[in-house]
Backbone as XML, in Angstrom:
<?xml version="1.0"?>
<chain id="A" units="angstrom">
  <residue number="1" name="UNK">
    <atom name="N" x="-20.241" y="13.851" z="41.817"/>
    <atom name="CA" x="-19.637" y="13.334" z="40.293"/>
    <atom name="C" x="-20.310" y="14.326" z="39.183"/>
  </residue>
  <residue number="2" name="UNK">
    <atom name="N" x="-21.111" y="15.323" z="39.602"/>
    <atom name="CA" x="-21.674" y="16.096" z="38.764"/>
    <atom name="C" x="-20.847" y="17.277" z="38.632"/>
  </residue>
  <residue number="3" name="UNK">
    <atom name="N" x="-20.168" y="17.547" z="39.597"/>
    <atom name="CA" x="-19.376" y="19.020" z="39.872"/>
    <atom name="C" x="-20.368" y="20.055" z="40.864"/>
  </residue>
  <residue number="4" name="UNK">
    <atom name="N" x="-21.507" y="19.495" z="41.132"/>
    <atom name="CA" x="-22.383" y="20.262" z="42.058"/>
    <atom name="C" x="-21.519" y="20.669" z="43.205"/>
  </residue>
  <residue number="5" name="UNK">
    <atom name="N" x="-20.767" y="19.883" z="43.802"/>
    <atom name="CA" x="-20.287" y="20.556" z="45.000"/>
    <atom name="C" x="-19.506" y="21.752" z="44.938"/>
  </residue>
  <residue number="6" name="UNK">
    <atom name="N" x="-19.136" y="22.238" z="43.421"/>
    <atom name="CA" x="-18.440" y="23.383" z="43.660"/>
    <atom name="C" x="-19.631" y="24.700" z="43.881"/>
  </residue>
  <residue number="7" name="UNK">
    <atom name="N" x="-20.380" y="24.328" z="43.330"/>
    <atom name="CA" x="-21.944" y="25.373" z="43.366"/>
    <atom name="C" x="-22.181" y="25.342" z="44.918"/>
  </residue>
  <residue number="8" name="UNK">
    <atom name="N" x="-22.523" y="23.939" z="45.308"/>
    <atom name="CA" x="-23.056" y="23.991" z="46.962"/>
    <atom name="C" x="-21.964" y="25.086" z="47.825"/>
  </residue>
  <residue number="9" name="UNK">
    <atom name="N" x="-20.784" y="24.519" z="47.356"/>
    <atom name="CA" x="-19.467" y="25.311" z="48.007"/>
    <atom name="C" x="-19.528" y="26.852" z="48.116"/>
  </residue>
  <residue number="10" name="UNK">
    <atom name="N" x="-20.180" y="27.421" z="47.531"/>
    <atom name="CA" x="-20.094" y="29.007" z="47.540"/>
    <atom name="C" x="-21.494" y="29.054" z="47.892"/>
  </residue>
  <residue number="11" name="UNK">
    <atom name="N" x="-22.388" y="28.534" z="47.900"/>
    <atom name="CA" x="-23.864" y="29.136" z="48.849"/>
    <atom name="C" x="-23.576" y="29.305" z="49.928"/>
  </residue>
  <residue number="12" name="UNK">
    <atom name="N" x="-23.748" y="30.346" z="50.929"/>
    <atom name="CA" x="-23.867" y="30.555" z="51.962"/>
    <atom name="C" x="-24.420" y="29.591" z="53.067"/>
  </residue>
  <residue number="13" name="UNK">
    <atom name="N" x="-25.685" y="28.862" z="52.971"/>
    <atom name="CA" x="-26.263" y="27.774" z="53.666"/>
    <atom name="C" x="-25.760" y="26.476" z="52.874"/>
  </residue>
  <residue number="14" name="UNK">
    <atom name="N" x="-24.726" y="26.280" z="51.927"/>
    <atom name="CA" x="-24.559" y="24.945" z="51.621"/>
    <atom name="C" x="-25.762" y="24.181" z="51.086"/>
  </residue>
  <residue number="15" name="UNK">
    <atom name="N" x="-25.898" y="23.014" z="51.394"/>
    <atom name="CA" x="-26.801" y="22.268" z="50.950"/>
    <atom name="C" x="-28.198" y="22.814" z="51.165"/>
  </residue>
  <residue number="16" name="UNK">
    <atom name="N" x="-28.388" y="23.628" z="52.314"/>
    <atom name="CA" x="-29.565" y="23.889" z="52.889"/>
    <atom name="C" x="-30.247" y="25.141" z="52.203"/>
  </residue>
  <residue number="17" name="UNK">
    <atom name="N" x="-29.189" y="25.677" z="51.183"/>
    <atom name="CA" x="-29.428" y="27.012" z="50.543"/>
    <atom name="C" x="-30.769" y="26.793" z="49.877"/>
  </residue>
  <residue number="18" name="UNK">
    <atom name="N" x="-31.527" y="27.516" z="49.536"/>
    <atom name="CA" x="-32.891" y="27.523" z="49.076"/>
    <atom name="C" x="-32.765" y="28.255" z="47.537"/>
  </residue>
  <residue number="19" name="UNK">
    <atom name="N" x="-32.828" y="27.655" z="46.828"/>
    <atom name="CA" x="-32.604" y="28.130" z="45.181"/>
    <atom name="C" x="-34.075" y="28.720" z="44.659"/>
  </residue>
  <residue number="20" name="UNK">
    <atom name="N" x="-33.941" y="29.664" z="44.018"/>
    <atom name="CA" x="-35.172" y="30.280" z="43.280"/>
    <atom name="C" x="-36.074" y="29.180" z="42.526"/>
  </residue>
  <residue number="21" name="UNK">
    <atom name="N" x="-37.235" y="29.293" z="42.513"/>
    <atom name="CA" x="-38.349" y="28.310" z="41.509"/>
    <atom name="C" x="-37.328" y="28.081" z="40.403"/>
  </residue>
  <residue number="22" name="UNK">
    <atom name="N" x="-37.448" y="29.217" z="39.744"/>
    <atom name="CA" x="-36.666" y="28.845" z="38.264"/>
    <atom name="C" x="-35.076" y="29.159" z="38.067"/>
  </residue>
  <residue number="23" name="UNK">
    <atom name="N" x="-34.316" y="29.042" z="39.508"/>
    <atom name="CA" x="-32.856" y="28.636" z="39.320"/>
    <atom name="C" x="-32.377" y="29.728" z="38.693"/>
  </residue>
  <residue number="24" name="UNK">
    <atom name="N" x="-32.780" y="30.749" z="38.650"/>
    <atom name="CA" x="-32.392" y="32.026" z="38.197"/>
    <atom name="C" x="-31.092" y="32.864" z="38.950"/>
  </residue>
  <residue number="25" name="UNK">
    <atom name="N" x="-30.757" y="32.276" z="39.722"/>
    <atom name="CA" x="-29.469" y="32.610" z="40.643"/>
    <atom name="C" x="-28.542" y="32.184" z="40.127"/>
  </residue>
  <residue number="26" name="UNK">
    <atom name="N" x="-28.911" y="30.908" z="39.355"/>
    <atom name="CA" x="-27.591" y="30.041" z="38.903"/>
    <atom name="C" x="-27.310" y="30.292" z="37.654"/>
  </residue>
  <residue number="27" name="UNK">
    <atom name="N" x="-26.060" y="30.120" z="37.293"/>
    <atom name="CA" x="-25.729" y="30.201" z="35.907"/>
    <atom name="C" x="-26.165" y="28.935" z="35.063"/>
  </residue>
  <residue number="28" name="UNK">
    <atom name="N" x="-26.085" y="29.022" z="33.659"/>
    <atom name="CA" x="-26.751" y="27.515" z="32.933"/>
    <atom name="C" x="-25.967" y="26.389" z="33.426"/>
  </residue>
  <residue number="29" name="UNK">
    <atom name="N" x="-24.585" y="26.657" z="33.664"/>
    <atom name="CA" x="-23.769" y="25.357" z="33.785"/>
    <atom name="C" x="-23.961" y="24.990" z="35.244"/>
  </residue>
  <residue number="30" name="UNK">
    <atom name="N" x="-24.213" y="25.791" z="36.295"/>
    <atom name="CA" x="-24.729" y="25.372" z="37.729"/>
    <atom name="C" x="-25.844" y="24.739" z="37.835"/>
  </residue>
  <residue number="31" name="UNK">
    <atom name="N" x="-26.887" y="25.054" z="36.817"/>
    <atom name="CA" x="-28.247" y="24.563" z="36.942"/>
    <atom name="C" x="-28.154" y="23.283" z="36.290"/>
  </residue>
  <residue number="32" name="UNK">
    <atom name="N" x="-27.194" y="23.011" z="35.065"/>
    <atom name="CA" x="-27.085" y="21.609" z="34.790"/>
    <atom name="C" x="-26.290" y="20.717" z="35.783"/>
  </residue>
  <residue number="33" name="UNK">
    <atom name="N" x="-25.234" y="21.337" z="36.495"/>
    <atom name="CA" x="-24.469" y="20.436" z="37.545"/>
    <atom name="C" x="-25.644" y="19.820" z="38.444"/>
  </residue>
  <residue number="34" name="UNK">
    <atom name="N" x="-26.393" y="20.660" z="38.977"/>
    <atom name="CA" x="-27.464" y="20.730" z="39.971"/>
    <atom name="C" x="-28.758" y="19.541" z="39.572"/>
  </residue>
  <residue number="35" name="UNK">
    <atom name="N" x="-29.093" y="19.814" z="38.245"/>
    <atom name="CA" x="-29.710" y="18.903" z="37.540"/>
    <atom name="C" x="-29.367" y="17.228" z="37.603"/>
  </residue>
  <residue number="36" name="UNK">
    <atom name="N" x="-27.799" y="17.220" z="37.339"/>
    <atom name="CA" x="-27.637" y="16.055" z="36.916"/>
    <atom name="C" x="-27.076" y="15.132" z="38.078"/>
  </residue>
  <residue number="37" name="UNK">
    <atom name="N" x="-26.701" y="16.412" z="39.348"/>
    <atom name="CA" x="-26.895" y="15.312" z="40.757"/>
    <atom name="C" x="-28.023" y="14.932" z="41.261"/>
  </residue>
  <residue number="38" name="UNK">
    <atom name="N" x="-29.103" y="15.886" z="40.815"/>
    <atom name="CA" x="-30.217" y="15.384" z="41.469"/>
    <atom name="C" x="-30.689" y="14.032" z="40.706"/>
  </residue>
  <residue number="39" name="UNK">
    <atom name="N" x="-30.398" y="13.712" z="39.427"/>
    <atom name="CA" x="-30.568" y="12.532" z="38.607"/>
    <atom name="C" x="-30.034" y="11.593" z="39.293"/>
  </residue>
  <residue number="40" name="UNK">
    <atom name="N" x="-28.602" y="11.801" z="39.450"/>
    <atom name="CA" x="-27.921" y="10.924" z="39.900"/>
    <atom name="C" x="-28.063" y="10.024" z="41.494"/>
  </residue>
  <residue number="41" name="UNK">
    <atom name="N" x="-28.834" y="10.962" z="42.258"/>
    <atom name="CA" x="-29.022" y="10.899" z="43.556"/>
    <atom name="C" x="-30.119" y="9.461" z="43.455"/>
  </residue>
  <residue number="42" name="UNK">
    <atom name="N" x="-30.996" y="9.459" z="42.430"/>
    <atom name="CA" x="-31.906" y="8.672" z="42.245"/>
    <atom name="C" x="-31.638" y="7.341" z="41.952"/>
  </residue>
  <residue number="43" name="UNK">
    <atom name="N" x="-30.187" y="7.162" z="41.243"/>
    <atom name="CA" x="-29.616" y="5.750" z="41.016"/>
    <atom name="C" x="-30.715" y="5.455" z="39.926"/>
  </residue>
  <residue number="44" name="UNK">
    <atom name="N" x="-30.715" y="6.271" z="38.649"/>
    <atom name="CA" x="-31.402" y="5.710" z="37.417"/>
    <atom name="C" x="-31.003" y="4.626" z="36.707"/>
  </residue>
  <residue number="45" name="UNK">
    <atom name="N" x="-31.659" y="3.793" z="35.813"/>
    <atom name="CA" x="-31.291" y="2.788" z="34.908"/>
    <atom name="C" x="-30.770" y="3.529" z="33.608"/>
  </residue>
  <residue number="46" name="UNK">
    <atom name="N" x="-31.609" y="4.545" z="33.229"/>
    <atom name="CA" x="-31.369" y="5.346" z="32.086"/>
    <atom name="C" x="-31.285" y="6.656" z="32.494"/>
  </residue>
  <residue number="47" name="UNK">
    <atom name="N" x="-30.134" y="7.434" z="31.776"/>
    <atom name="CA" x="-29.923" y="8.911" z="31.889"/>
    <atom name="C" x="-30.147" y="9.176" z="30.362"/>
  </residue>
  <residue number="48" name="UNK">
    <atom name="N" x="-30.855" y="10.298" z="29.940"/>
    <atom name="CA" x="-30.826" y="10.969" z="28.783"/>
    <atom name="C" x="-29.811" y="12.487" z="28.979"/>
  </residue>
  <residue number="49" name="UNK">
    <atom name="N" x="-29.217" y="12.520" z="28.252"/>
    <atom name="CA" x="-28.450" y="13.992" z="28.070"/>
    <atom name="C" x="-28.295" y="14.419" z="26.661"/>
  </residue>
  <residue number="50" name="UNK">
    <atom name="N" x="-28.746" y="15.660" z="26.930"/>
    <atom name="CA" x="-28.879" y="16.359" z="25.286"/>
    <atom name="C" x="-27.981" y="17.734" z="25.643"/>
  </residue>
  <residue number="51" name="UNK">
    <atom name="N" x="-26.791" y="17.228" z="24.925"/>
    <atom name="CA" x="-25.767" y="18.818" z="24.797"/>
    <atom name="C" x="-25.254" y="18.891" z="26.076"/>
  </residue>
  <residue number="52" name="UNK">
    <atom name="N" x="-25.049" y="17.745" z="26.833"/>
    <atom name="CA" x="-24.633" y="17.610" z="28.344"/>
    <atom name="C" x="-23.643" y="18.416" z="28.752"/>
  </residue>
  <residue number="53" name="UNK">
    <atom name="N" x="-22.425" y="18.891" z="27.989"/>
    <atom name="CA" x="-21.362" y="19.854" z="28.247"/>
    <atom name="C" x="-22.051" y="21.328" z="27.626"/>
  </residue>
  <residue number="54" name="UNK">
    <atom name="N" x="-22.565" y="21.378" z="27.247"/>
    <atom name="CA" x="-22.891" y="22.646" z="26.423"/>
    <atom name="C" x="-22.647" y="23.927" z="27.397"/>
  </residue>
  <residue number="55" name="UNK">
    <atom name="N" x="-22.966" y="23.836" z="28.252"/>
    <atom name="CA" x="-23.045" y="25.493" z="29.243"/>
    <atom name="C" x="-21.961" y="25.455" z="30.238"/>
  </residue>
  <residue number="56" name="UNK">
    <atom name="N" x="-20.912" y="24.141" z="29.960"/>
    <atom name="CA" x="-19.790" y="23.937" z="30.762"/>
    <atom name="C" x="-18.615" y="24.608" z="30.436"/>
  </residue>
  <residue number="57" name="UNK">
    <atom name="N" x="-17.660" y="25.010" z="31.159"/>
    <atom name="CA" x="-16.611" y="25.485" z="31.158"/>
    <atom name="C" x="-15.441" y="24.097" z="30.880"/>
  </residue>
  <residue number="58" name="UNK">
    <atom name="N" x="-14.213" y="24.269" z="30.480"/>
    <atom name="CA" x="-13.474" y="22.973" z="29.990"/>
    <atom name="C" x="-13.390" y="22.206" z="31.305"/>
  </residue>
  <residue number="59" name="UNK">
    <atom name="N" x="-12.790" y="22.656" z="32.540"/>
    <atom name="CA" x="-12.580" y="21.817" z="33.506"/>
    <atom name="C" x="-14.111" y="20.884" z="33.966"/>
  </residue>
  <residue number="60" name="UNK">
    <atom name="N" x="-15.091" y="21.617" z="33.843"/>
    <atom name="CA" x="-16.135" y="20.822" z="33.989"/>
    <atom name="C" x="-16.686" y="19.949" z="33.203"/>
  </residue>
  <residue number="61" name="UNK">
    <atom name="N" x="-16.334" y="20.561" z="31.513"/>
    <atom name="CA" x="-16.476" y="19.386" z="30.593"/>
    <atom name="C" x="-15.630" y="18.094" z="31.237"/>
  </residue>
  <residue number="62" name="UNK">
    <atom name="N" x="-14.507" y="18.228" z="31.203"/>
    <atom name="CA" x="-13.751" y="17.118" z="31.447"/>
    <atom name="C" x="-14.137" y="16.051" z="32.670"/>
  </residue>
  <residue number="63" name="UNK">
    <atom name="N" x="-14.864" y="16.965" z="33.620"/>
    <atom name="CA" x="-15.455" y="16.156" z="34.784"/>
    <atom name="C" x="-16.670" y="15.280" z="34.189"/>
  </residue>
  <residue number="64" name="UNK">
    <atom name="N" x="-17.447" y="15.894" z="33.263"/>
    <atom name="CA" x="-18.287" y="15.295" z="32.824"/>
    <atom name="C" x="-18.122" y="13.959" z="32.125"/>
  </residue>
  <residue number="65" name="UNK">
    <atom name="N" x="-17.400" y="14.188" z="31.264"/>
    <atom name="CA" x="-16.537" y="13.220" z="30.621"/>
    <atom name="C" x="-16.385" y="11.797" z="31.417"/>
  </residue>
  <residue number="66" name="UNK">
    <atom name="N" x="-15.587" y="12.328" z="32.462"/>
    <atom name="CA" x="-14.975" y="11.281" z="33.547"/>
    <atom name="C" x="-16.382" y="10.684" z="33.969"/>
  </residue>
  <residue number="67" name="UNK">
    <atom name="N" x="-17.376" y="11.303" z="34.281"/>
    <atom name="CA" x="-18.811" y="10.726" z="34.730"/>
    <atom name="C" x="-19.044" y="9.831" z="33.807"/>
  </residue>
  <residue number="68" name="UNK">
    <atom name="N" x="-19.188" y="10.290" z="32.956"/>
    <atom name="CA" x="-19.878" y="9.287" z="31.816"/>
    <atom name="C" x="-19.158" y="8.044" z="31.796"/>
  </residue>
  <residue number="69" name="UNK">
    <atom name="N" x="-17.597" y="7.976" z="31.388"/>
    <atom name="CA" x="-17.009" y="6.872" z="31.533"/>
    <atom name="C" x="-17.012" y="6.144" z="32.837"/>
  </residue>
  <residue number="70" name="UNK">
    <atom name="N" x="-17.320" y="6.721" z="33.822"/>
    <atom name="CA" x="-17.545" y="5.952" z="35.199"/>
    <atom name="C" x="-18.734" y="5.136" z="35.084"/>
  </residue>
  <residue number="71" name="UNK">
    <atom name="N" x="-19.640" y="5.730" z="34.542"/>
    <atom name="CA" x="-21.010" y="5.142" z="34.924"/>
    <atom name="C" x="-21.212" y="3.921" z="33.311"/>
  </residue>
  <residue number="72" name="UNK">
    <atom name="N" x="-20.357" y="4.165" z="32.948"/>
    <atom name="CA" x="-20.169" y="3.044" z="31.415"/>
    <atom name="C" x="-20.439" y="1.782" z="32.024"/>
  </residue>
  <residue number="73" name="UNK">
    <atom name="N" x="-21.640" y="0.994" z="31.708"/>
    <atom name="CA" x="-21.683" y="-0.591" z="31.960"/>
    <atom name="C" x="-22.827" y="-0.509" z="33.306"/>
  </residue>
  <residue number="74" name="UNK">
    <atom name="N" x="-23.056" y="0.511" z="33.759"/>
    <atom name="CA" x="-23.913" y="0.994" z="35.161"/>
    <atom name="C" x="-25.079" y="1.119" z="34.812"/>
  </residue>
  <residue number="75" name="UNK">
    <atom name="N" x="-25.524" y="2.318" z="33.914"/>
    <atom name="CA" x="-26.403" y="2.964" z="33.474"/>
    <atom name="C" x="-26.304" y="2.914" z="32.210"/>
  </residue>
  <residue number="76" name="UNK">
    <atom name="N" x="-27.823" y="2.833" z="31.320"/>
    <atom name="CA" x="-28.035" y="3.133" z="30.030"/>
    <atom name="C" x="-27.999" y="4.525" z="29.568"/>
  </residue>
  <residue number="77" name="UNK">
    <atom name="N" x="-26.789" y="5.137" z="28.924"/>
    <atom name="CA" x="-27.182" y="6.621" z="28.924"/>
    <atom name="C" x="-27.504" y="6.507" z="27.041"/>
  </residue>
  <residue number="78" name="UNK">
    <atom name="N" x="-28.160" y="7.849" z="26.674"/>
    <atom name="CA" x="-28.689" y="7.992" z="25.692"/>
    <atom name="C" x="-28.264" y="9.648" z="25.983"/>
  </residue>
  <residue number="79" name="UNK">
    <atom name="N" x="-27.517" y="9.686" z="24.598"/>
    <atom name="CA" x="-26.861" y="10.955" z="24.607"/>
    <atom name="C" x="-27.110" y="11.885" z="23.117"/>
  </residue>
  <residue number="80" name="UNK">
    <atom name="N" x="-27.329" y="12.920" z="23.181"/>
    <atom name="CA" x="-27.267" y="13.801" z="22.005"/>
    <atom name="C" x="-26.575" y="14.846" z="22.135"/>
  </residue>
  <residue number="81" name="UNK">
    <atom name="N" x="-25.522" y="14.891" z="20.968"/>
    <atom name="CA" x="-24.357" y="15.545" z="21.150"/>
    <atom name="C" x="-23.484" y="16.088" z="19.706"/>
  </residue>
  <residue number="82" name="UNK">
    <atom name="N" x="-23.228" y="17.030" z="19.524"/>
    <atom name="CA" x="-22.305" y="17.490" z="18.873"/>
    <atom name="C" x="-20.578" y="17.447" z="18.692"/>
  </residue>
  <residue number="83" name="UNK">
    <atom name="N" x="-20.499" y="17.101" z="20.142"/>
    <atom name="CA" x="-19.048" y="16.984" z="20.501"/>
    <atom name="C" x="-18.426" y="15.409" z="20.289"/>
  </residue>
  <residue number="84" name="UNK">
    <atom name="N" x="-17.606" y="15.878" z="19.240"/>
    <atom name="CA" x="-16.950" y="14.500" z="18.664"/>
    <atom name="C" x="-16.281" y="13.442" z="19.844"/>
  </residue>
  <residue number="85" name="UNK">
    <atom name="N" x="-15.651" y="14.173" z="21.036"/>
    <atom name="CA" x="-15.144" y="13.413" z="22.097"/>
    <atom name="C" x="-16.167" y="12.751" z="22.965"/>
  </residue>
  <residue number="86" name="UNK">
    <atom name="N" x="-17.338" y="13.189" z="22.914"/>
    <atom name="CA" x="-18.322" y="12.551" z="23.870"/>
    <atom name="C" x="-18.801" y="11.783" z="22.849"/>
  </residue>
  <residue number="87" name="UNK">
    <atom name="N" x="-19.108" y="11.759" z="21.524"/>
    <atom name="CA" x="-19.687" y="10.706" z="20.830"/>
    <atom name="C" x="-18.525" y="9.599" z="20.758"/>
  </residue>
  <residue number="88" name="UNK">
    <atom name="N" x="-17.475" y="9.774" z="20.848"/>
    <atom name="CA" x="-16.450" y="8.462" z="20.967"/>
    <atom name="C" x="-16.455" y="7.751" z="22.103"/>
  </residue>
  <residue number="89" name="UNK">
    <atom name="N" x="-17.263" y="8.143" z="23.127"/>
    <atom name="CA" x="-17.736" y="7.388" z="24.178"/>
    <atom name="C" x="-18.907" y="6.384" z="24.186"/>
  </residue>
  <residue number="90" name="UNK">
    <atom name="N" x="-19.424" y="6.649" z="23.025"/>
    <atom name="CA" x="-20.663" y="5.807" z="22.796"/>
    <atom name="C" x="-20.512" y="4.753" z="22.483"/>
  </residue>
  <residue number="91" name="UNK">
    <atom name="N" x="-21.291" y="3.263" z="22.434"/>
    <atom name="CA" x="-21.131" y="2.174" z="22.044"/>
    <atom name="C" x="-21.671" y="2.403" z="20.523"/>
  </residue>
  <residue number="92" name="UNK">
    <atom name="N" x="-22.898" y="2.950" z="20.189"/>
    <atom name="CA" x="-23.367" y="3.083" z="19.158"/>
    <atom name="C" x="-23.818" y="4.735" z="18.759"/>
  </residue>
  <residue number="93" name="UNK">
    <atom name="N" x="-23.701" y="4.947" z="17.621"/>
    <atom name="CA" x="-23.826" y="6.397" z="16.954"/>
    <atom name="C" x="-24.981" y="6.561" z="16.071"/>
  </residue>
  <residue number="94" name="UNK">
    <atom name="N" x="-25.750" y="7.110" z="15.937"/>
    <atom name="CA" x="-26.844" y="7.426" z="15.091"/>
    <atom name="C" x="-26.558" y="8.844" z="14.537"/>
  </residue>
  <residue number="95" name="UNK">
    <atom name="N" x="-26.196" y="9.033" z="13.341"/>
    <atom name="CA" x="-26.045" y="10.300" z="12.657"/>
    <atom name="C" x="-27.551" y="10.415" z="12.115"/>
  </residue>
  <residue number="96" name="UNK">
    <atom name="N" x="-27.747" y="11.778" z="12.432"/>
    <atom name="CA" x="-29.138" y="12.663" z="11.445"/>
    <atom name="C" x="-28.748" y="13.674" z="11.102"/>
  </residue>
  <residue number="97" name="UNK">
    <atom name="N" x="-28.689" y="13.404" z="9.170"/>
    <atom name="CA" x="-28.649" y="14.484" z="8.292"/>
    <atom name="C" x="-29.916" y="14.665" z="7.785"/>
  </residue>
  <residue number="98" name="UNK">
    <atom name="N" x="-30.206" y="16.212" z="7.702"/>
    <atom name="CA" x="-31.140" y="16.771" z="7.069"/>
    <atom name="C" x="-31.130" y="16.613" z="5.416"/>
  </residue>
</chain>
C-alpha cells in the first residue's frame, strides 16, 4: 500500500535485506515508503503524516493519495501538508498563518 514493494524488489535479499541503522543506503522517498509500511503493518487507529508526499516522485505521490483515500473511515489521519490536492481529501482543514 505504501509503495515499499518497489523498494524491496530491488534489494538482493528482498524482505530479508538488512538496512543500515540510519537508512543511509535508501533515498528519502524509499525511507518514507518503508516507514509508512511499518506503520501500516501495526494496523494503527491514528496515523500522523507530515508532508507525506514530500520526497516522492509523481507516481509514488499518486499511490500515496490512493492510500489515503483507501484508509478513509478506517483510520484517523492527521496530516500536515502544503499540497492542495492532499488537503482536498481532508474532512477538516486548519490553516495556520503567521
